[in-house]
N, C-alpha and C positions, 0 to 999 in steps of 0.2 A: 791547281786542280781542285783542292778542297773548297777554295773560295767560289769557283765556278759551280761546283755541285750545290753549295749552300744557296747560291743565287738562283740556280735552276729550281730548287725546291721552293724557294720563296716565290718565284714567278708562278709555280703551280698553285701555291696558296692564294696568290692574288686572283687567279682565274676562278678559284672556288669562292673567294670572298665576293666576286662579282655576282654570284648567284644568291647573295644575301645570307651566307653561312658564317659571317664573322661577327662574333659577339663584340669584338673591339670596335669595328666599324659601326655596328648597330648602336653602340653606346654613343659614338661620336655624332651620329645622325639622328639620335632619338629626339623626339619632340617633348618628351617628359621633362618637366623642369628639374634642373640639377642645382643643388646648392653649391655655389662656388667656394672653394677653400679660401680661407682668409689670406690676404696679402700681407706679408710681414715687412716691417720697415727697418729691421735691425740685423739683417743677414749679411751685411757688408756690401761693397760696391762692385764686386766682380761681375762682369757680364760678357757673354759670348754672343755677338751680334749674329742673328740667324737670318738667312735670306728671305725676303718677302714677308717678314712677320709683322703682324699688327702690334702696336705698343703693348696691349694687354697680354697678348700671346707671349711676347718677349719677356714680360715681367714674370709670368708663370713659369716659363722655361728657365729663366735665371734662378727663380726660387726653387725649382725642382733640382737643378744642378747643385745649388747651395745645400739643400737638405741631404742629398746623396753624399756630397763632400763631407758633411757632418755626421754621416752614418745613421741618419734618420731616413731610411729608405722608404718606409711607408708614407711619410709626409712628402718625400720627393716624388713618389709615384702619383700621389693625389694631384700634385701640381702639374706634372707632365700630362696626366690624363685630361686635366681641365684645359691645358693648352691645346690638346688635340680636338677638344670639343669646340673651342673658340675658333680654331682654324684646322679643319680636317686635312688640308693639303700641306700643312707645315711639316716637312720631312724630319727636321731635327727634333721636333716635339715627339714624333713617333719613335725616333731613335732614343730619345730621353726616357720613354716608357721602358724600353729594353735596358737602358743603363740602370734605371731604378730597380729592375728585377734581377740584375746581375749579381754574381757572387762577389764577396769582398773578404778581406783578411780575417774578419771576425765572424763571417758566415759563408763558409766555402761551398755549401750546398745550395741548390735551387729547387724549390718545390715544383711539383708537376704543374700546379696552377700558375705560378709565376713564369715558368718556362714557356707554357702555352701562350700566356699573355705577351711575353716578349717576342715570341715567334710571329704571332699575328701582327703585332705592332711593326715589326721589321718588314713584313710583307707590305704594309701600308706605306712605310717609308720608301721602299723600293718602287712602289707604284707611282709615287709622285716625285721621284728623284731627278727626273730629267732637267728640271729647272733649278736644281740645287747647285751650290758651288762645288768645285773640285774637292776641297777638304771635307765638305759635308758628305759627298758621295763616297769618299774614301772611308769615312767613319762608319757609314751605313754598311758598306761591304765588309769591313772588319768585324763589326758587331754581329753580322750574319754568321760568322764562323763560331761565335760564342754560344749559339743555341742550335737546337735541332728540332725538326718536326716530330721526331720519335721521342716520346717522353721517357723511354728506357735508355736513352743514349748515355754513355759513361761521361762523367764530368771532366775527368783529367784530359782526355784527348781534345775536348772542346776548349779548355783553358789553354792548352799548348797551341792549338790552331789560332786562337785569338792573339797570343803573343807574336806569332809569326806575322799575322796580318797587321797588327799594330806597329810592329817594327818597320814594316814597309811604309805605313802611313807616316810614321815619325821621320823616316829617312826622306820621304818624298815631300814633306812639308816642314822644312826647318824654319825656325822663327815663330812657331806656333806653341806658346807655353801650355795651352790646354792639351794639345796632342802629346807633348812631351810628358806631361803629368799623367795622362791616361795610359801612355805606354809604360811608364814606371809602375803604375798600378797593376797593369797586366803582368808585368814581370814579378812583382812581389806576391801576386796570387799563386805563383807556382811553388813558393816556399813561405806560406803564411806563418809569421812569428818564428821563422827559422832561417834568417839570413846570415847568421854568424855561427861558427863552430865554437865549442867550449874553449878552445885555445886562442880565440880571438881572430882567427882567420875568416875571411869571407867565403861563404858558400858560392858555388858557381852561379852566375847570374846576378849576384848582389852588386858587383861593381858596375855592371851595365845599367841596372836600375838607378844606382846612385848618380851615374853620369847623366841620365835623363832628367833626374830631379835637379841636379846642379844647373843643367841647361834651362829648365823651366824657371828656376829662380833667378838665373842671370837675365832672362827675358822679362820676368815680372817678379821682383822680390816679394811682392805681397800676394802671390798666387795662392788661394786658399788650399787647394788640394796638394800642391807641391809642398807647402809648409807642413801640412798635416802628415803627409807620407814621409817627409824628411825626418820628422820626429820618430815615427815608427821605424824607419830604416836605420837610424843611428842609436836608438835607445839601448839596444842590447849589445852594441859594439864596444870595443875597448876604448873608444873615444866618443862618448855621448855628447861631449862639449861641442862637437862639430854641428850639432843641431841647436846650439844656444840661440843663434839669431832667429831660426825658425820658431822656436818656442816663444821667444819674446814677441815676435810679430803676432802669434796666435792669441796672445792675451787680450787683444782688443780689436782684432781683425774683423770679427763678425760677432758682436756682443749677444745676438739672439740665438746663436748656435751653441748651446751649452757644451756639447761634446768638443767642439773646436776650442772653446775657451779653456776647457779642462786639459786639453792635450799638452799644454806647457808643463803641467805637473809631471808628465812622464820623463821629462828631462830634469826638472827640479829635484825629484827624489833621487835620481841617479847622480846628481851633483851636490847633494846635501843641502839644498836650498829649501828647508822645511817651512819657513814662514811664507815663502813665495808659493809653495805648493798648497798650503792652507788657504791663502788668499784667493788663488785662482780657482780652487774647487768651491770655495764659498760663492764666488761669482757664477760659476757654472751651475751650481745648485739653484741659485736665484734665477738664472736665465731659464732653466728647465721648469721652474715653478711658473714663471710668466707664460711660457709656452703652453703648459697644461691649462692655465686659466683661459687662454685665448681659444684653444681648440675645443675645450669643454667636452671631451669624450674619452672613453677608455683607451688606453694605449696598449700596444702589443710588443713588437720587437725592440722598441726604443727603451723600454723599461729597464732592461739590464744596464744600459749606459747611464741611466739616471742613478741607479744604485751604486754603480762603479765610482761616481764622484764622491759619495759619502765614504766609500771604502778607502779611497785614496786619501781623503782628508783625514780619516781616522789613523791611517798608517803614518802620515806625516806628523800628526799630533803625538803618536806613540814615540816616534824617534826624537822628539824634542821635549819630552817630559810634560806634556799638557794632558794630564789624565782626565780632568773635568771636560775639556773640549772633546776628547776622544769618546768618552762615555755619552755626552750629550749628542754627538753626531750620530752614534748608533741608535740612540733613542729617537732622534728625528727620522732616521731611516725607517725604523719599525712603525712609527706613527703614520708615515706616508706609504707604507707598504700596501699595495693593492690586495684585495681579497683573494684574487686568483693565485697569489704566490703560495699561501699555505695549502690550497687545494692541489696545486701542481707539485709542490714539494721541492723540486730541485732548485728553482730560482732563488728561494729564500734561504736554503740550507747553509750555504757558505757564509752568508751574512750573519746568521745566528751563531755559527761557529766563531766568527770574528768577535762577537760579543764576549765570549768566554776568553778569547785571546787578549782582549783589552784588559779584562780584570786580572788575568795571569801576568801580563806585562807589568802592571803597576802594583802587584803584590796585594791585591784586594781579596785576601784569603777568606774572610768571613762572608763577603758578598758572594764569592764563588760557592761556598758551602750552602748558602741560603737560596741560591738560584734554582728555580724549578726546572724539571726535565723538559726539554723541547718535545714537540709533538712527534708521533711515531714516524711520520714521513721524513723528518729531518734527521736522517741517519748520521750524516756528517756531524751535525751539531751535537747529537746525543753522545757520540764518541768523544767529541772535544770536551764535553762537560766532565766525563770521567777522567780525561787527561788532566784538566784543570783542577778537579777535586783531589786527584792523587798528588799533584805537585803542592797544592795548598796544605794538605795534611802533612806531607813531608816537611814543608817549610815551617809548620807549626810544631814540629817535633813529634809527630805521630806516625812512624814508619809502618806500624801494624795496620792502622787505618788506611794508609796509603797503599799497602799491598792489597787490601780488599778492593780499593778503587781500581787498581791495576787489573785485577781479575775481571771486574765489571767492564773495564776498557776492552779487554780481549774479547769478551762475549759480545759487546756491542759492535766491535769492529767486524766480527764474523758476519754480521747482518748487512754490512755495507755492500752494495752491488759491485761485482767484480770489475765492471767497466765504468764505474763512477769516476768523474774527473773533477778537478778543482784547479782553477787558475792555470789551465793549459797543461796540467800534469795528471797522471793517474792518481786518484785519491789514495790508493793503497801505497803509492810511493811516499806520499806525504805522511801517511800514518805509520810507515816504517820509521820515520824520523821521530814521530811522537812517542812510539813505543820505546825507543832507545833513550830518549830524553827522560821519560818517566822512570824507567829502570835506573838510569844514572842518578837521578835526584833521590830516589829511595835508597840506593846503595850508599850514597854519601851519608845519609842519616843513620844507616846501619853500621857505619864505620868501615865499609869495604871500599877504601879509597881508590886503589888501583883499578878494581873492577868498575867502579863508578866512572873514573876518568876514561877508561876504555870504552864504556858505553856512550859517553858524551862525544868522544872522538868519532865513533862510528856514526853517530847522529850527524855530526858535522860533515863527514864524508858523503852521506846520503843527501844532505841539504845541498851540497855543492853540485850534485848531479841533476838537480831539478832543472827543468826547462825554464827559461826566462819568462817572467811575468811581472807586471806592475799593477798593484802591489805584489810582492812575491807570494808564492804559494805557502811559504813558511815565513810568517811576518816578524817573529822575534828570533833573531839569529841565535843559533845554539852556541855560537862562540861567546855570547854574553854570559851564559851560564858556565861554560868551560873555563873562560878566563877568570871568572870570580872564584871558581873552585880551585884553580891553580894558585891564585893569589892567597887564598885562605890557607893553603899548604905551603906557602912561601916558595913556590916554584916560579920565581919571578921572571926568569928569562923565557920560560915556556909561555907564561901569561903574556909577556910582551909580544912574542911572536904571534900569538892568537889574536891579540887586539890589532896589531899592524895589518894582518890579513883581513880582518873584518873591516877596517877602515878603507882598505884598498877596494873592497867589494861594495861597501856602503859608506861613502865619504861623509865625514862630519856628522855621523850619528852620535848623539850626546853620550850614549852609554859606553861606547868604546873609546871616545875621547877621554872620558873620565877614567876608564880602566887603564888605558895606556899611560896616562899621566901618573896614576898610582904606581904602576909597575916600574916606571922610570925613577920616581922619587924613592921608592923602597930600595932600589938598587944604587941610589946615589949616582945615577947615570944621566948624562946629557941634560944638565939643568936648564939650558936655554930651550931645548926642544920641549922639556916638560912644562916650562913656563908658557911656551907658545900653545901647547895643547890645552893648558888650563884657561888661557885667554879665549881660545876657540870654543871651549866648552861653555864658558860664561855667555858667549854670544848666542850659541845654539840654545842654551837653557834660560835665556833671558825672560821668557814668558812661561816658564815651567811652574808647576804648582806643587813641587816636591823637592826634597833635598836628597841627593844620592850619597850613599855610603858604599855602594857596590854596583857593579854593572848588571847585577841581577838581584831582584828582591827575593829570589828563592834562597839566597844565602845571606848571612849576616855581613855587616860591614867589615872591612879589613883595616 
């Protein structure tokens, strides 16, 4: 019934558009010269043949699908709109306009402008759909449930209706990898970044989405969207290795789609493959630079994805002891940061905070103390500076100075907007961890050992409750500081337990490999395991530019 109502509304729209009221159709029929978007040659070979399409229309349609698959929706929309200009009766090009305007797991809302654009495009698709193939007609009918003529319509019911409609399309057209992947995408949109419970169990709907992705990959192992979504579907699961094959395919599947190239890193960092994560993000950064040179215009929504590559590369460098690479990557990000980021505030805030996190990770205390205060709009980064300064002074043996920074931290934190978020978590949840870590570090220097360890354990508990994100919202595991503190007090069995848990959560991170090997050697326990840990540490640390004496530079070596 909902599908019929949507189609009825669409037919009403078509009749109105016949009176010349459609800006979409006006654009398609305009005699005003339009500069065609560039055709890219490095987006991969995937193509969905559309009925009756001219070769150039087909190329722009495939380009539009490719960019939407790579989460560059603005560029995808440009390609789809140009396809409709080339062939105003190409129904799947109109459908593609709606696809590019659709919500996705990193952008669950739809602006009123995009919703209107999609609705009008679907009206055109329906108008010319008689000559379309059965799968094309089914896709248009399903997409019509995803949007409404009323711009005030609630998003959730539309997303749910789209799942129902796409399930019907999926069941009616077995053997179509595109449809299987688009159905999985619809399912994942109902629980964006929340497919798995904390205990490792799948949320309702996750298994159905995974089954559709498995089917898409069975039909076409190199399907771009299926591989992309397979990484997202498995990365937060207890078995991220189930997406190893998908990650490996994405490394070179579409060299010009920077975000798709980068996606392999989401599995690499979950599997402790730090060198691979660094390499693939280096490639994705280069791909995005080439893209910017080709289009030669300001970017909007895709900017966040470009910054994300630097962020992930920095995180991988931190976990493998490459301090110079981590610092240089952040400098590169800041040098390429567009002017609108400081004006808008939020976009750059987390990245400037990460700058202090890098210095804290590598014990660069003097650099932290010399770093200037971020601009007023960067509330997150300003708080992080006081955190880093407090830990730096504590590590340098100045607990009195560290207490002063703690007070400044509390004052700055009070100015953080209550609803601010960072890496899919409320920022205040992240700052609760920071507050306890800072107190714990200061208490250690004040000789209040039990109180310090209690504060660090509370920080660990809060860190464990954070929602999944890559890189994590808390980049330097608190267990690295807790383990080092326990080793310093010769509480070796407790330290061993802490490091084992950290390696279970973040495999093959060099800091806990080193710490666990220390804990075992000091206990004269499991010499073969200790030797294996030391060998693994040497592999992970092969390109490091520092020597470890502790799992945290905040404490002296043990």
